[in-house]
C-alpha positions in Angstrom: 94.0 74.4 105.9 96.6 74.2 103.2 94.1 75.2 100.5 93.0 78.2 102.7 96.6 79.2 103.1 97.2 79.2 99.4 94.0 81.1 98.6 94.9 84.4 96.8 98.6 83.8 96.4 98.8 83.4 92.6 99.5 86.1 90.0 95.9 86.2 88.8 94.7 86.6 92.4 97.2 89.3 93.2 96.2 91.2 90.0 92.5 90.8 90.8 93.2 92.2 94.3 94.9 95.3 92.9 92.2 95.9 90.3 89.4 95.4 93.0 91.2 97.9 95.3 91.6 100.5 92.6 87.9 100.2 91.5 86.6 100.6 95.1 89.0 103.4 95.7 87.9 105.2 92.6 84.2 104.8 93.7 84.9 106.5 97.0 87.0 109.2 95.2 84.0 110.0 93.1 81.8 110.1 96.2 84.1 112.5 98.2 85.6 114.7 95.5 83.2 114.2 92.6 80.9 117.1 93.5 83.7 119.6 93.4 85.1 118.2 90.2 81.6 118.4 88.6 81.4 122.0 89.6 84.8 122.6 88.0 83.6 121.0 84.7 80.5 123.2 84.8 82.4 126.4 85.3 83.5 128.3 82.2 87.1 128.5 81.2 87.3 132.2 81.9 90.2 133.3 84.0 87.9 135.0 86.5 86.8 131.6 87.6 90.2 130.4 88.7 89.7 131.2 92.4 86.3 129.3 92.2 88.1 126.3 90.5 90.7 126.3 93.3 87.9 126.3 96.0 86.1 123.4 94.2 89.3 121.4 94.0 90.2 121.8 97.7 88.0 118.8 98.8 90.0 116.6 96.4 93.0 116.9 98.7 91.7 114.7 101.5 90.2 112.3 99.0 93.5 111.9 97.1 95.3 111.4 100.4 92.8 108.7 101.5 93.2 107.0 98.1 97.0 106.9 98.5 96.5 105.5 102.0 94.1 102.8 100.8 96.2 101.7 97.9 99.3 101.6 100.0 97.6 99.5 102.7 95.9 97.2 100.2 95.9 93.5 101.0 97.9 91.1 98.9 95.3 88.3 98.9 91.7 88.2 97.8 90.7 87.1 101.3 92.3 90.1 102.9 90.8 93.1 101.0 89.2 96.0 102.9 89.7 99.0 100.6 86.6 100.8 101.8 87.7 100.6 105.5 91.2 101.6 104.5 89.9 104.6 102.4 87.8 106.0 105.2 90.5 105.4 107.8 92.9 107.3 105.6 90.3 110.0 105.2 89.8 110.4 108.9 93.5 110.4 109.7 94.7 112.6 106.8 91.9 115.0 105.9 93.3 118.0 107.9 96.9 117.3 107.0 96.0 117.0 103.3 94.1 120.3 103.4 97.1 122.1 105.0 99.2 120.8 102.1 96.8 121.3 99.2 95.2 124.7 100.0 98.5 126.7 99.9 99.5 124.8 96.8 96.2 125.7 95.1 96.6 129.3 96.2 100.1 129.5 94.6 99.0 127.8 91.4 96.0 130.1 91.2 98.1 133.2 91.5 100.6 131.9 88.9 97.8 131.0 86.5 96.2 134.4 86.8 99.5 136.2 86.2 100.2 134.1 83.2 96.7 134.5 81.8 97.0 138.3 82.1 100.7 138.4 81.1 100.3 140.6 78.1 97.8 143.1 79.6 99.9 143.5 82.8 103.3 143.7 80.9 104.9 140.7 82.5 108.2 140.0 80.6 108.7 136.6 79.0 111.6 135.6 81.2 109.4 136.2 84.3 106.6 134.1 82.8 109.1 131.3 82.2 110.2 131.5 85.9 106.6 131.3 86.9 106.1 128.1 84.8 109.1 126.6 86.5 107.7 127.6 89.9 104.4 125.8 89.0 106.2 122.7 87.9 108.4 122.7 91.1 105.2 123.2 93.2 103.6 120.2 91.5 106.6 118.0 92.2 106.7 119.3 95.8 103.0 118.4 96.2 103.7 114.8 94.9 106.2 114.3 97.7 104.0 116.1 100.3 100.9 114.0 99.5 102.9 110.8 99.9 104.4 111.9 103.2 101.2 113.3 104.7 99.2 110.3 103.6 101.5 107.6 105.1 103.1 109.4 108.1 102.1 111.6 111.0 104.1 114.9 110.8 103.2 118.5 111.4 102.3 120.4 108.3 105.5 122.5 108.5 107.6 119.3 108.7 105.7 117.8 105.7 106.5 120.9 103.7 110.2 120.8 104.7 110.5 117.1 104.0 108.8 117.3 100.7 111.2 120.1 99.6 114.2 118.2 101.0 113.5 115.0 99.1 113.2 116.9 95.8 116.9 117.0 95.7 117.7 114.1 98.1 115.9 111.5 95.8 116.4 112.7 92.2 115.1 109.5 90.7 111.9 109.9 92.6 111.6 113.5 91.4 112.3 112.6 87.8 109.8 109.7 88.0 107.2 112.1 89.4 108.0 114.6 86.6 107.2 111.8 84.1 103.9 111.1 85.8 103.0 114.9 85.6 103.8 114.9 81.9 101.6 111.8 81.4 98.8 113.4 83.5 99.1 116.6 81.3 98.9 114.5 78.2 95.8 112.7 79.4 94.1 116.0 80.2 95.1 117.5 76.9 93.9 114.4 74.9 90.6 114.0 76.9 89.4 116.1 79.9 90.1 116.7 83.5 87.3 114.2 84.3 89.2 111.4 82.4 92.3 112.1 84.5 90.3 112.0 87.7 89.0 108.5 86.7 92.6 107.4 86.5 93.7 108.8 89.9 94.0 105.4 91.7 96.2 104.2 88.9 98.4 107.3 89.1 98.4 106.9 92.9 99.7 103.3 92.5 102.4 104.5 90.2 103.3 107.4 92.5 103.6 105.1 95.5 105.7 102.7 93.4 108.0 105.5 92.2 108.3 106.9 95.8 109.5 103.7 97.4 112.9 105.2 98.1 111.4 108.3 99.6 109.1 106.3 101.8 111.9 104.0 103.0 114.2 107.0 103.9 111.4 108.8 105.7 110.7 105.7 107.7 114.4 105.1 108.4 115.6 108.7 109.1 112.6 110.5 110.5 110.3 108.0 112.1 111.3 107.0 115.7 
């Protein structure tokens, strides 16, 4: 009994549990969101394809939410690992909520991208383009909060949107940390491809959850009965 109780409590066992959870989560990410990502990679980089890119990326929202759910609810011991069950439970619970968050975000980013691509031909001034870039960055930071909230809690979509915006200023350290993750994600994409970034999604999800500990605690304390 003592040996069974100690099973999976050492540092190596805990590390192995995390790695196993991330690998299984990545597999189900590829199953659920991989076809859309493959379509994006096959599309040309022409600006006219931006709406199609957004449509192909929409299924990634529920998949990313399920991945955050699975990583957050991972077991600490090797004998208590059920990442597949956690992923699909998170997918069932969060798919609709994730779409309600991600689809408007994709629509906004698509419009911003199309304006920036056609900036010169449409006569958009430089200062307006700079504001649009700032809007896109703010939207990505908002999405980081919104995905964490909608993946771990049960709120209406409008409440998720409000809470995500509220915590941008309420938890500045979380916002700065998420900004660092966005910069790192952009660097990975620039150095490799979007596909390489997608392969690292569970790792980024783990980092996002770790960075969002304060946000998660405050949502649980202040807004969950």
